[in-house]
C-alpha positions in Angstrom: 6.3 -87.1 -23.6 6.4 -83.5 -25.1 6.2 -80.2 -22.8 6.1 -76.6 -24.0 7.6 -74.1 -21.3 6.5 -70.8 -21.5 9.5 -69.2 -19.9 12.5 -69.9 -18.1 12.4 -71.7 -14.8 12.6 -74.8 -12.6 10.0 -77.8 -13.9 9.8 -80.8 -11.6 9.3 -84.1 -13.0 8.2 -87.2 -11.1 7.9 -90.7 -12.3 6.2 -92.2 -9.6 3.8 -95.3 -8.2 0.8 -96.1 -9.9 -1.8 -96.8 -7.4 -3.9 -98.5 -10.1 -1.4 -100.8 -11.1 -2.5 -104.4 -10.9 -1.0 -106.5 -8.2 1.9 -109.2 -8.9 0.5 -111.4 -6.1 -3.4 -111.1 -5.8 -3.0 -112.0 -1.9 -0.6 -109.1 -1.1 -1.7 -105.6 -1.6 1.7 -104.1 -1.3 2.7 -106.3 -4.6 2.0 -103.6 -7.2 3.7 -104.5 -10.5 5.3 -100.9 -10.8 8.4 -99.7 -12.6 11.9 -99.2 -12.0 12.4 -96.0 -13.9 14.8 -93.7 -15.2 14.0 -90.1 -16.6 15.8 -88.1 -18.8 14.6 -84.5 -20.3 15.7 -83.5 -23.5 15.9 -80.0 -25.2 14.5 -79.5 -28.6 17.8 -80.5 -30.2 17.8 -84.0 -28.6 20.6 -83.2 -26.1 20.0 -84.7 -22.3 19.9 -81.8 -19.8 18.8 -83.7 -17.0 18.4 -87.2 -15.7 17.6 -89.3 -12.7 17.5 -92.8 -11.7 16.5 -93.7 -7.9 15.0 -90.7 -6.0 13.9 -90.6 -2.6 15.1 -94.3 -1.7 13.1 -95.8 -4.0 13.2 -97.2 -7.7 11.3 -94.2 -9.0 12.7 -91.3 -10.5 12.3 -87.1 -9.9 14.1 -84.3 -10.8 13.9 -80.6 -11.0 15.7 -79.1 -14.1 16.1 -75.6 -15.2 14.6 -75.1 -18.3 17.0 -72.5 -19.7 14.7 -70.9 -22.0 10.8 -70.8 -23.3 10.2 -74.0 -25.8 9.8 -77.4 -26.1 11.3 -80.4 -24.0 10.9 -84.0 -24.3 10.7 -86.1 -21.0 11.7 -89.6 -21.8 10.9 -92.3 -19.2 12.9 -95.7 -19.5 13.0 -99.0 -17.6 16.0 -99.1 -15.6 16.6 -103.2 -14.8 17.5 -105.4 -17.7 17.1 -109.1 -16.8 19.5 -112.2 -17.2 17.6 -112.7 -20.3 18.2 -109.5 -21.8 14.7 -107.9 -21.5 13.5 -104.8 -19.8 11.4 -104.8 -16.9 8.1 -103.9 -17.2 5.9 -102.2 -14.7 3.6 -99.1 -14.3 4.1 -95.7 -13.2 2.7 -91.9 -13.2 4.3 -89.1 -14.9 3.7 -85.8 -13.3 5.3 -82.7 -14.5 4.7 -79.1 -12.8 6.6 -75.7 -12.5 8.7 -75.9 -9.2 7.1 -74.5 -6.2 
């Protein structure tokens, strides 16, 4: 995901549970097929400037990064878990990006 920052400052990035994710078990409303995410922020040259795996005691990611300058940044959301068979976990998430309060 590409974002353009108008001025230097703190940006909040969340990859959080998708309340519309399908149920893994139709009989269990708590069994949403949500992802275990890792979030990375890259500058315009592709250098990693921030990364987070598990935030808030969950499998979702969140971070605050200090954009050092106005410009373009890339937010990469990747699955964390690799299964026994070498496959990445799939799942659903919502990405939220906003200036820090």
